[in-house]
Backbone bond lengths (Angstrom), bond angles and torsions (degrees), N, CA, C in turn:
res aa  C-N    CA-C-N  psi(-1)  N-CA   C-N-CA  omega(-1)  CA-C   N-CA-C  phi
1 M - - - 1.425 - - 1.578 108.69 -
2 R 1.278 115.56 119.78 1.463 121.08 176.27 1.529 113.71 -113.95
3 I 1.229 116.35 126.57 1.436 123.91 -178.40 1.517 108.23 -115.59
4 V 1.323 116.21 120.80 1.476 123.69 178.47 1.536 105.28 -101.82
5 V 1.333 117.84 124.93 1.509 117.42 176.13 1.518 106.17 -117.14
6 C 1.320 113.77 121.85 1.476 120.58 -178.67 1.573 107.70 -83.70
7 V 1.342 113.96 120.62 1.452 117.41 -177.67 1.520 106.48 -122.27
8 K 1.330 117.92 150.94 1.455 123.35 -176.38 1.569 108.87 -130.80
9 Q 1.300 117.14 133.74 1.432 121.87 170.30 1.474 112.18 -86.62
10 V 1.447 114.70 127.22 1.405 119.88 -171.78 1.503 108.31 -135.48
11 V 1.339 114.55 167.40 1.405 120.45 174.40 1.515 106.55 -66.99
12 D 1.348 119.34 137.60 1.439 123.72 -179.31 1.607 109.26 -56.65
13 P 1.348 120.02 113.25 1.432 120.83 -176.82 1.525 112.62 -65.66
14 L 1.319 118.33 -10.66 1.508 121.94 176.71 1.543 113.34 -86.57
15 T 1.326 114.30 -3.04 1.481 116.16 179.93 1.502 108.10 -69.15
16 P 1.364 113.61 131.94 1.445 119.39 179.63 1.541 112.06 -57.42
17 V 1.320 119.20 141.21 1.436 123.19 -178.68 1.569 110.99 -55.98
18 T 1.267 115.89 -35.10 1.459 119.18 178.83 1.536 116.56 -66.50
19 A 1.340 114.42 -16.29 1.455 120.88 177.27 1.516 112.93 -95.43
20 L 1.328 117.98 -0.88 1.472 122.61 -176.09 1.565 106.67 -95.11
21 G 1.279 112.96 161.60 1.481 119.78 169.90 1.529 113.94 -137.77
22 V 1.301 121.02 175.54 1.398 124.18 -176.68 1.509 107.86 -130.44
23 D 1.427 116.38 125.46 1.500 117.29 171.44 1.493 107.93 -93.83
24 P 1.375 119.51 101.80 1.464 122.26 -174.78 1.517 114.41 -60.77
25 A 1.324 116.42 -28.92 1.470 117.05 -178.88 1.510 111.98 -75.12
26 R 1.291 116.92 -38.07 1.546 122.13 178.61 1.469 112.34 -90.13
27 K 1.388 118.57 -6.73 1.447 121.42 -173.35 1.495 111.75 47.33
28 K 1.291 114.57 58.68 1.396 123.97 -172.45 1.569 110.84 -136.66
29 I 1.413 116.17 138.99 1.454 118.29 174.28 1.551 105.49 -85.65
30 L 1.388 113.58 136.22 1.443 118.64 -179.02 1.530 108.61 -107.84
31 G 1.347 117.29 130.38 1.417 123.15 179.83 1.581 109.55 -76.73
32 S 1.345 111.12 171.01 1.451 117.47 179.93 1.520 108.56 -76.24
33 A 1.347 116.43 146.89 1.457 121.44 179.25 1.475 112.41 -71.40
34 Y 1.388 115.47 -14.51 1.476 122.15 -179.90 1.541 111.03 -97.90
35 T 1.354 118.80 -7.60 1.429 118.46 -179.00 1.569 108.82 -121.99
36 P 1.368 112.65 114.34 1.524 117.77 -176.12 1.536 109.60 -65.57
37 P 1.333 119.35 159.87 1.410 125.95 177.46 1.543 107.30 -72.10
38 V 1.215 115.64 169.73 1.561 123.37 177.13 1.425 110.25 -137.05
39 I 1.366 116.24 165.86 1.418 121.20 171.74 1.514 107.58 -77.67
40 N 1.280 118.04 132.48 1.392 124.85 176.33 1.518 111.47 -40.85
41 G 1.348 119.99 129.66 1.498 126.76 -174.54 1.537 111.74 -56.31
42 Y 1.341 117.73 -49.49 1.453 119.08 178.61 1.534 111.61 -64.10
43 D 1.305 116.92 -31.38 1.449 115.48 179.19 1.521 113.79 -73.62
44 E 1.362 112.28 -27.81 1.522 116.44 170.99 1.532 111.63 -63.18
45 Q 1.310 115.18 -40.65 1.470 119.60 176.99 1.508 110.47 -66.67
46 A 1.286 118.79 -36.04 1.478 117.37 174.63 1.545 112.94 -65.13
47 L 1.345 116.69 -36.36 1.391 122.37 174.87 1.535 110.86 -63.62
48 E 1.354 118.24 -39.17 1.444 123.17 179.15 1.579 106.69 -64.33
49 A 1.383 115.51 -39.40 1.489 114.69 -179.01 1.515 111.94 -64.28
50 A 1.326 114.86 -33.85 1.455 119.43 175.03 1.512 113.32 -62.71
51 L 1.367 113.92 -43.21 1.418 117.64 -174.35 1.542 106.25 -72.37
52 R 1.219 124.50 -30.51 1.440 124.05 179.24 1.545 109.02 -69.90
53 I 1.352 115.17 -36.83 1.502 114.75 174.83 1.510 110.35 -64.38
54 K 1.320 117.23 -41.02 1.482 118.62 -178.08 1.566 108.53 -69.11
55 D 1.324 117.68 -37.53 1.475 117.39 179.43 1.552 112.93 -60.15
56 N 1.352 118.07 -30.25 1.392 122.31 -179.46 1.513 116.45 -103.28
57 W 1.386 113.09 12.62 1.515 119.62 -176.64 1.549 107.07 -69.05
58 P 1.254 120.03 131.67 1.474 125.51 -177.96 1.517 113.28 -59.54
59 G 1.335 120.28 -23.71 1.445 120.97 178.63 1.550 114.18 71.51
60 G 1.270 114.09 -154.98 1.429 119.66 -175.23 1.539 115.09 108.89
61 A 1.216 119.55 165.00 1.485 120.59 -172.82 1.494 111.34 -65.31
62 N 1.312 118.18 -33.43 1.515 122.60 -179.63 1.504 115.45 -108.61
63 S 1.393 115.79 19.52 1.377 117.50 -177.41 1.606 107.26 -139.36
64 T 1.303 111.61 112.05 1.431 119.08 177.93 1.509 111.37 -126.80
65 C 1.315 117.37 157.48 1.438 122.01 174.66 1.525 110.40 -119.68
66 E 1.283 118.79 117.01 1.449 120.96 178.35 1.485 113.65 -114.71
67 I 1.382 113.99 133.63 1.434 121.05 -179.11 1.511 110.59 -108.53
68 V 1.393 117.04 124.79 1.460 120.43 -179.68 1.525 104.46 -119.93
69 A 1.331 115.79 121.95 1.517 123.38 174.11 1.497 110.00 -89.60
70 L 1.294 119.50 118.43 1.470 125.88 -174.00 1.520 108.36 -116.09
71 S 1.352 115.41 129.39 1.442 121.03 178.59 1.486 113.30 -137.68
72 L 1.349 116.23 141.69 1.445 121.02 172.52 1.526 107.85 -113.58
73 G 1.342 118.22 140.67 1.353 118.19 -179.19 1.528 114.76 -165.72
74 A 1.400 118.14 167.63 1.446 118.26 178.53 1.532 112.00 -95.78
75 H 1.341 114.80 -20.31 1.490 119.15 175.89 1.492 106.38 -162.57
76 F 1.261 116.58 123.63 1.497 125.34 -177.84 1.452 113.05 -103.84
77 N 1.334 113.89 136.74 1.469 121.67 165.96 1.495 108.56 -94.57
78 L 1.330 117.88 103.85 1.476 122.54 -170.29 1.565 111.22 -61.43
79 D 1.268 118.81 -29.72 1.476 121.02 -179.18 1.525 107.33 -65.85
80 V 1.310 117.07 -39.16 1.432 122.43 176.24 1.430 115.11 -68.31
81 M 1.378 116.77 -47.77 1.478 118.88 -178.27 1.461 114.30 -69.84
82 K 1.348 118.21 -29.98 1.432 118.15 179.89 1.505 114.74 -69.34
83 K 1.239 119.58 -2.15 1.471 124.82 172.85 1.490 110.19 -57.19
84 A 1.336 115.96 -37.40 1.419 121.59 176.95 1.524 115.20 -56.12
85 L 1.408 112.48 -42.37 1.480 118.15 175.26 1.535 110.58 -71.27
86 A 1.317 119.25 -35.25 1.431 120.46 -172.69 1.603 111.46 -67.80
87 V 1.388 110.57 -31.98 1.491 110.25 178.74 1.483 113.96 -88.64
88 G 1.338 120.30 -3.22 1.432 120.11 173.32 1.473 119.84 134.60
89 A 1.367 120.33 -1.03 1.418 120.36 175.22 1.496 109.15 -63.11
90 D 1.344 118.63 147.08 1.430 121.53 178.52 1.493 113.66 -85.99
91 E 1.306 119.06 -21.80 1.427 122.05 -179.14 1.526 110.03 -152.15
92 L 1.339 117.90 142.95 1.497 126.15 174.99 1.543 106.32 -118.80
93 V 1.375 112.58 122.38 1.377 118.81 179.93 1.565 109.42 -120.40
94 L 1.329 115.32 124.18 1.434 121.72 -173.64 1.521 107.52 -117.90
95 V 1.319 115.23 133.67 1.413 124.02 175.03 1.548 108.27 -117.02
96 E 1.329 119.85 98.37 1.452 122.98 -170.92 1.552 109.90 -104.76
97 D 1.304 113.88 129.56 1.481 119.74 -177.73 1.522 108.23 -162.54
98 A 1.325 121.63 142.96 1.434 121.42 174.93 1.455 113.63 -64.56
99 A 1.277 117.85 -19.79 1.545 120.79 177.68 1.488 111.82 -63.11
100 F 1.365 119.64 -22.53 1.446 120.73 -176.65 1.509 112.19 -83.76
101 D 1.320 114.96 2.63 1.490 117.67 169.17 1.516 111.49 -79.51
102 T 1.307 114.44 64.31 1.521 121.93 -167.76 1.536 109.28 -141.65
103 W 1.284 115.78 159.35 1.422 125.86 172.55 1.550 113.30 -103.04
104 D 1.377 112.15 2.84 1.489 117.66 -174.22 1.534 109.47 -80.40
105 S 1.330 119.58 104.18 1.437 124.80 179.78 1.492 113.13 -67.32
106 L 1.325 121.29 -27.46 1.381 121.50 179.40 1.525 111.65 -69.13
107 F 1.328 115.45 -40.70 1.509 119.67 178.69 1.512 108.83 -66.76
108 I 1.336 118.60 -44.18 1.446 121.23 177.44 1.518 112.15 -56.63
109 A 1.325 111.93 -47.05 1.514 116.07 -177.62 1.570 111.69 -63.39
110 R 1.261 113.23 -37.04 1.477 118.91 179.30 1.563 109.53 -63.61
111 A 1.322 117.14 -42.76 1.418 120.81 -179.25 1.542 110.99 -70.98
112 L 1.323 114.32 -36.02 1.502 118.39 179.14 1.617 107.76 -63.60
113 A 1.346 114.25 -48.29 1.390 116.12 -179.98 1.538 114.15 -57.88
114 A 1.384 114.16 -43.70 1.398 114.82 -178.27 1.533 111.79 -69.75
115 A 1.351 118.79 -29.29 1.475 121.81 175.93 1.545 110.76 -65.11
116 I 1.323 113.80 -45.83 1.452 118.94 179.52 1.522 110.53 -57.89
117 N 1.316 114.04 -48.49 1.514 116.29 178.20 1.501 111.88 -61.53
118 R 1.391 116.68 -39.91 1.426 120.86 -178.88 1.529 110.17 -63.44
119 L 1.359 117.68 -32.57 1.473 118.50 177.63 1.546 113.39 -81.82
120 G 1.255 119.77 4.88 1.385 124.53 -179.19 1.498 119.24 92.83
121 G 1.307 113.43 19.27 1.466 119.27 174.22 1.580 110.09 86.60
122 A 1.309 112.26 -175.83 1.547 119.97 179.14 1.453 107.84 -155.96
123 D 1.308 114.53 161.83 1.504 121.95 178.07 1.514 107.04 -95.46
124 L 1.393 117.17 -31.72 1.443 123.90 179.87 1.512 109.73 -146.51
125 V 1.359 116.06 132.91 1.416 125.28 175.03 1.506 109.91 -113.00
126 L 1.358 119.49 117.20 1.383 126.99 177.86 1.526 112.58 -103.06
127 C 1.316 119.44 130.16 1.454 123.67 177.22 1.527 109.69 -134.12
128 G 1.361 116.54 153.55 1.448 119.23 168.88 1.458 112.04 -68.25
129 R 1.279 118.78 153.74 1.499 123.12 -174.78 1.504 108.41 -61.56
130 Q 1.254 119.13 -31.81 1.477 122.32 179.27 1.564 110.13 -166.20
131 A 1.315 118.00 167.68 1.404 121.57 179.39 1.522 108.99 -99.84
132 S 1.277 118.64 149.11 1.501 119.85 -176.65 1.485 111.57 -80.81
133 D 1.314 120.35 -3.52 1.493 119.16 -178.32 1.538 109.59 -87.81
134 W 1.380 117.80 -53.23 1.397 121.48 -178.40 1.495 117.09 -107.59
135 D 1.363 113.87 -14.16 1.465 119.65 178.48 1.465 117.58 49.58
136 N 1.355 113.39 35.99 1.510 116.56 -174.96 1.613 110.08 -78.97
137 A 1.301 117.05 -33.57 1.499 121.62 -176.22 1.517 110.72 54.47
138 Q 1.407 118.80 39.55 1.438 120.43 -178.07 1.467 109.72 -114.76
139 T 1.310 120.51 -35.22 1.498 121.83 -168.12 1.537 113.06 -58.15
140 P 1.321 123.96 -40.92 1.461 122.83 178.20 1.531 112.15 -60.46
141 L 1.313 114.05 -41.06 1.440 118.52 -174.59 1.536 109.65 -67.57
142 I 1.373 114.29 -42.14 1.427 119.54 -179.57 1.581 109.61 -70.78
143 L 1.227 116.96 -35.60 1.505 122.21 179.23 1.568 107.64 -62.57
144 A 1.311 117.21 -44.07 1.468 119.34 -178.77 1.523 110.85 -63.25
145 E 1.345 115.30 -39.56 1.505 121.66 177.51 1.500 108.87 -57.41
146 M 1.416 113.20 -49.48 1.415 116.71 -172.99 1.565 113.22 -65.93
147 L 1.376 113.52 -35.97 1.466 118.70 175.86 1.473 112.43 -73.98
148 G 1.320 116.72 -19.11 1.452 119.28 -174.55 1.488 114.65 76.05
149 W 1.353 115.23 30.84 1.506 121.45 -177.37 1.478 109.39 -112.05
150 P 1.355 116.48 164.17 1.504 120.96 169.56 1.510 111.04 -68.32
151 C 1.210 121.34 164.03 1.433 126.70 175.26 1.553 111.02 -135.98
152 L 1.324 115.25 117.34 1.506 120.54 174.54 1.449 110.09 -103.68
153 T 1.313 117.37 128.35 1.498 120.92 -170.12 1.447 114.32 -110.65
154 L 1.349 115.77 163.55 1.470 126.26 173.28 1.527 110.88 49.15
155 A 1.287 119.50 54.25 1.472 125.65 -176.18 1.524 108.39 -88.32
156 R 1.294 118.34 127.96 1.486 123.68 171.33 1.541 108.96 -105.91
157 R 1.346 121.07 0.42 1.438 128.72 169.50 1.475 109.95 -154.42
158 V 1.352 113.43 135.82 1.496 119.22 -176.58 1.555 103.60 -133.23
159 E 1.310 115.49 126.80 1.494 122.44 176.81 1.453 107.53 -133.04
160 V 1.349 116.95 150.97 1.457 124.54 174.24 1.464 109.43 -122.39
161 Q 1.310 117.30 127.17 1.527 122.61 177.76 1.532 105.48 -128.64
162 G 1.266 115.32 110.39 1.451 117.57 179.56 1.513 111.72 66.38
163 R 1.240 117.57 -122.14 1.513 122.60 179.44 1.553 108.43 -111.67
164 R 1.381 117.10 31.87 1.384 119.32 175.13 1.569 109.35 -132.14
165 A 1.349 115.32 144.21 1.420 122.40 173.84 1.533 108.97 -105.82
166 Q 1.380 115.03 138.62 1.498 118.82 176.60 1.522 106.06 -127.32
167 V 1.309 113.71 131.74 1.490 119.46 176.86 1.522 111.31 -126.31
168 E 1.293 114.98 151.01 1.458 119.59 168.92 1.480 109.52 -106.08
169 R 1.363 113.15 116.81 1.482 118.29 -171.87 1.514 110.43 -94.32
170 V 1.388 115.78 149.70 1.399 122.60 178.68 1.474 109.59 -88.11
171 L 1.328 121.07 124.99 1.418 124.34 171.45 1.573 111.19 -115.80
172 S 1.299 116.50 167.17 1.423 120.52 -179.44 1.441 115.01 -64.68
173 D 1.321 116.37 -25.89 1.497 121.15 -177.58 1.523 112.13 -126.27
174 G 1.332 118.22 23.28 1.456 121.64 174.71 1.517 109.57 158.51
175 S 1.336 110.85 -138.84 1.448 118.31 179.95 1.549 111.72 -144.64
176 Q 1.264 116.94 169.48 1.480 123.11 -174.33 1.546 107.46 -147.31
177 V 1.330 115.73 134.95 1.480 123.00 -179.12 1.513 104.68 -102.87
178 M 1.393 118.03 125.99 1.392 124.29 177.34 1.500 111.33 -127.21
179 E 1.319 117.74 155.77 1.438 122.77 174.22 1.480 114.02 -132.59
180 S 1.356 117.74 155.05 1.414 118.27 176.29 1.551 107.24 -152.56
181 D 1.348 116.28 150.01 1.424 120.26 170.78 1.487 110.28 -67.95
182 L 1.325 114.92 149.81 1.519 120.42 176.20 1.584 106.44 -84.92
183 P 1.297 120.25 149.76 1.561 122.77 1.78 1.557 110.69 -84.40
184 T 1.298 113.95 155.68 1.385 119.94 -178.59 1.533 111.85 -153.65
185 V 1.303 119.21 161.48 1.491 125.01 179.11 1.527 107.02 -104.12
186 V 1.268 119.33 138.52 1.496 122.88 178.43 1.559 108.65 -129.38
187 T 1.247 117.71 135.48 1.543 120.29 172.90 1.463 105.07 -105.16
188 V 1.350 117.07 139.33 1.415 126.74 -173.44 1.559 109.39 -114.04
189 T 1.328 113.33 137.87 1.425 118.78 179.40 1.504 112.66 -110.35
190 S 1.305 116.91 171.78 1.509 123.71 -169.27 1.503 110.38 -64.50
191 E 1.380 120.99 -24.89 1.448 125.07 -176.41 1.546 110.58 -60.44
192 L 1.366 117.98 -20.14 1.357 118.57 -173.44 1.536 110.69 -71.92
193 G 1.327 118.91 -23.59 1.462 121.80 176.42 1.548 110.48 115.23
194 E 1.354 113.50 160.92 1.443 119.90 -176.37 1.566 112.84 -72.91
195 L 1.348 111.35 155.06 1.497 115.69 175.47 1.541 109.39 -67.88
196 R 1.322 114.80 138.45 1.436 123.15 178.84 1.576 109.30 -59.16
197 F 1.388 111.12 151.26 1.442 117.61 -176.97 1.560 108.10 -82.31
198 P 1.319 121.11 131.66 1.417 122.71 -178.77 1.518 111.95 -76.15
199 P 1.345 117.49 130.22 1.500 118.22 -178.96 1.535 110.88 -63.07
200 A 1.355 116.11 159.67 1.453 120.01 -173.43 1.536 107.89 -67.82
201 R 1.310 121.04 -36.55 1.470 123.15 178.15 1.527 111.73 -60.48
202 A 1.342 116.41 -38.39 1.508 119.27 179.88 1.500 108.42 -71.69
203 R 1.341 122.01 -38.66 1.443 124.93 174.48 1.479 113.79 -53.96
204 L 1.359 114.02 -44.84 1.451 121.96 -179.64 1.573 112.13 -68.19
205 Q 1.327 114.75 -38.04 1.473 116.86 -176.20 1.572 110.01 -73.06
206 V 1.340 120.64 -36.03 1.415 121.82 -177.78 1.551 111.35 -74.67
207 A 1.350 117.01 -17.92 1.459 120.04 177.97 1.522 109.66 -54.08
208 R 1.332 119.63 -32.63 1.490 125.78 -174.99 1.542 108.49 -92.24
209 R 1.276 122.46 -7.81 1.488 122.92 -175.98 1.587 107.80 -90.86
210 R 1.291 110.21 144.21 1.479 119.69 178.07 1.523 110.11 -106.88
211 P 1.360 120.39 136.81 1.431 120.73 176.83 1.537 109.44 -73.83
212 R 1.300 118.52 159.32 1.445 122.54 171.55 1.582 106.36 -77.40
213 E 1.288 116.42 136.18 1.454 119.36 -178.85 1.540 110.50 -116.31
214 L 1.339 113.87 133.45 1.444 119.87 175.29 1.572 108.90 -121.55
215 S 1.305 115.60 160.59 1.455 118.43 177.76 1.591 111.41 -119.47
216 L 1.270 115.73 165.52 1.490 116.91 -179.46 1.583 110.18 -67.79
217 K 1.357 114.93 -28.62 1.424 117.93 174.39 1.473 115.60 -67.40
218 E 1.281 117.96 -33.18 1.467 125.79 175.51 1.496 107.76 -68.44
219 L 1.323 117.45 -37.27 1.458 120.61 -178.28 1.520 113.16 -80.13
220 G 1.305 118.88 -16.38 1.387 123.62 176.63 1.563 111.25 74.56
221 V 1.337 113.96 31.57 1.504 121.40 -177.91 1.500 110.65 -110.93
222 E 1.240 117.90 124.87 1.535 123.68 176.67 1.494 111.39 -104.31
223 M 1.387 114.89 140.57 1.427 116.32 173.51 1.458 113.24 -66.88
224 S 1.351 120.51 135.14 1.456 123.92 178.42 1.513 107.57 -121.01
225 A 1.268 115.54 174.99 1.436 122.23 -178.80 1.519 109.34 -60.69
226 P 1.346 121.28 131.20 1.356 123.50 -176.46 1.648 111.67 -58.20
227 T 1.272 114.15 142.67 1.451 119.00 -179.82 1.549 111.42 -87.14
228 L 1.372 113.02 -10.22 1.458 120.21 -179.72 1.555 107.73 -130.36
229 E 1.318 114.09 138.31 1.453 122.93 177.63 1.485 110.69 -112.03
230 V 1.253 120.73 125.94 1.483 126.95 174.47 1.614 105.94 -98.66
231 L 1.385 113.31 111.79 1.381 119.42 -178.16 1.514 115.45 -76.28
232 D 1.426 115.03 -39.24 1.373 118.30 -178.77 1.521 112.79 -155.31
233 L 1.242 121.45 151.35 1.498 122.98 -176.33 1.435 106.66 -143.60
234 S 1.358 118.61 130.98 1.433 123.36 178.09 1.487 109.85 -151.31
235 L 1.341 113.16 159.32 1.507 120.44 177.39 1.574 108.40 -82.57
236 L 1.329 114.28 151.33 1.470 116.82 174.13 1.497 110.29 -75.39
237 Q 1.398 112.32 124.01 1.470 116.48 178.33 1.510 109.66 -92.92
238 V 1.296 113.73 126.49 1.474 122.48 -175.63 1.520 106.55 -117.02
239 E 1.361 112.88 124.16 1.532 119.57 179.57 1.501 108.16 -113.77
240 R 1.258 117.29 134.54 1.482 120.91 174.76 1.506 112.67 -119.52
241 D 1.336 116.88 143.97 1.405 121.74 177.55 1.526 106.95 -122.83
242 C 1.284 114.31 118.96 1.551 121.22 -175.70 1.541 107.26 -107.99
243 Q 1.302 112.35 129.65 1.503 119.34 175.97 1.507 110.12 -119.51
244 F 1.181 118.82 122.47 1.534 122.21 176.86 1.521 108.56 -89.63
245 V 1.376 113.45 133.65 1.444 121.83 179.25 1.544 106.15 -114.27
246 A 1.274 116.25 122.04 1.467 119.64 178.17 1.546 111.13 -125.53
247 G 1.283 114.74 168.94 1.426 123.49 179.74 1.482 114.92 -162.47
248 A 1.353 121.04 155.91 1.392 120.76 179.81 1.516 113.37 -64.90
249 T 1.298 117.39 -28.11 1.470 122.44 176.58 1.575 106.98 -133.00
250 G 1.334 111.25 167.09 1.498 115.69 176.80 1.437 114.35 -59.24
251 A 1.364 117.26 -40.94 1.452 121.75 177.34 1.447 113.37 -59.36
252 E 1.367 114.67 -44.19 1.475 117.67 -178.18 1.542 111.49 -65.78
253 A 1.434 117.29 -39.38 1.475 123.00 178.73 1.494 108.78 -62.18
254 G 1.330 114.72 -40.25 1.488 118.56 -177.31 1.553 109.60 -70.09
255 R 1.261 118.65 -34.58 1.418 118.41 -177.42 1.608 109.31 -72.77
256 R 1.335 114.90 -39.35 1.429 121.06 176.37 1.562 109.39 -61.09
257 L 1.320 114.34 -45.20 1.447 118.44 -178.92 1.583 112.52 -58.84
258 A 1.321 111.35 -41.79 1.480 119.29 179.05 1.501 109.22 -64.65
259 E 1.341 121.64 -37.68 1.422 123.17 176.85 1.504 112.72 -65.44
260 V 1.336 115.82 -40.14 1.555 119.94 176.61 1.493 107.64 -61.41
261 L 1.314 117.38 -50.13 1.501 119.34 -175.25 1.488 111.24 -62.75
262 V 1.317 117.77 -39.44 1.506 120.03 176.39 1.516 109.84 -64.44
263 G 1.337 117.43 -45.07 1.436 119.08 179.03 1.465 113.09 -61.87
264 A 1.369 120.01 -32.54 1.470 121.86 176.22 1.494 113.89 -82.55
265 G 1.270 117.96 -2.74 1.480 120.71 178.46 1.494 115.46 79.54
266 L 1.336 112.22 13.27 1.522 117.86 -176.47 1.548 113.64 -81.70
267 I 1.297 117.14 -26.81 1.467 120.31 171.29 1.525 111.68 -132.98
268 N 1.246 114.82 157.92 1.500 121.42 -177.20 1.533 106.88 -103.96
269 P 1.372 119.16 117.49 1.483 117.47 179.16 1.487 116.58 -58.72
270 N 1.404 115.51 -26.82 1.426 123.61 -178.57 1.518 111.85 -81.16
271 G 1.286 119.17 -4.59 1.441 121.20 177.33 1.525 112.52 81.35
272 G 1.298 120.65 10.81 1.492 122.89 -174.34 1.506 108.08 -87.52
């Protein structure tokens, strides 16, 4: 059993907006020099889904479960990406090329499909439901189409029994259980739960390990004209107006605050 988990390095979504920048030429959000990138949160949950499958794998002499973390990127922070190895992935495969500094989901999916085939295929491919940088939620669906596999989406639980995958999907009004023959692609959502914390010993051990590196040339994938054009990109500008309300006594300050709130239409003096 081989599980390939697609993971993406992204700007930390918890970085304050004031610490971010925009490269207008590349149409790209730039993170802070003081805040390292992270693995996309949904991808971490996909990795956790793979680890849970491996934890419950029946084992046996002729039955193994292998987890391969696969990532495409323009520039990798190895300390960040090796987290996949520290939590239990068997192999980390990185495809690094400036061409991956793109928002084009079609190109990314083509490269992922080529990489998976180059690695010898997979029984199950797990992806996060979307990436926190562009929030397109397109790549896993395109990847499944290119591989010719089914795609089960929004999974908060993933199980494998024999040659079938079963997922519990998150719906707006409940949940839904779906099954598919393997191989298949599954997208994982945040309801599955956070990625386990890597033990200190594992973090020290992976410091000496090197990922397997592939190139676009090895994959036989060429950059083509983007199928999506970004016309403009900017950060949300938030303005705040702070008004201090004071009074000689607490009662007077409270009365003045009430008058301000009523004048702003934030409270109804009639209690309606």
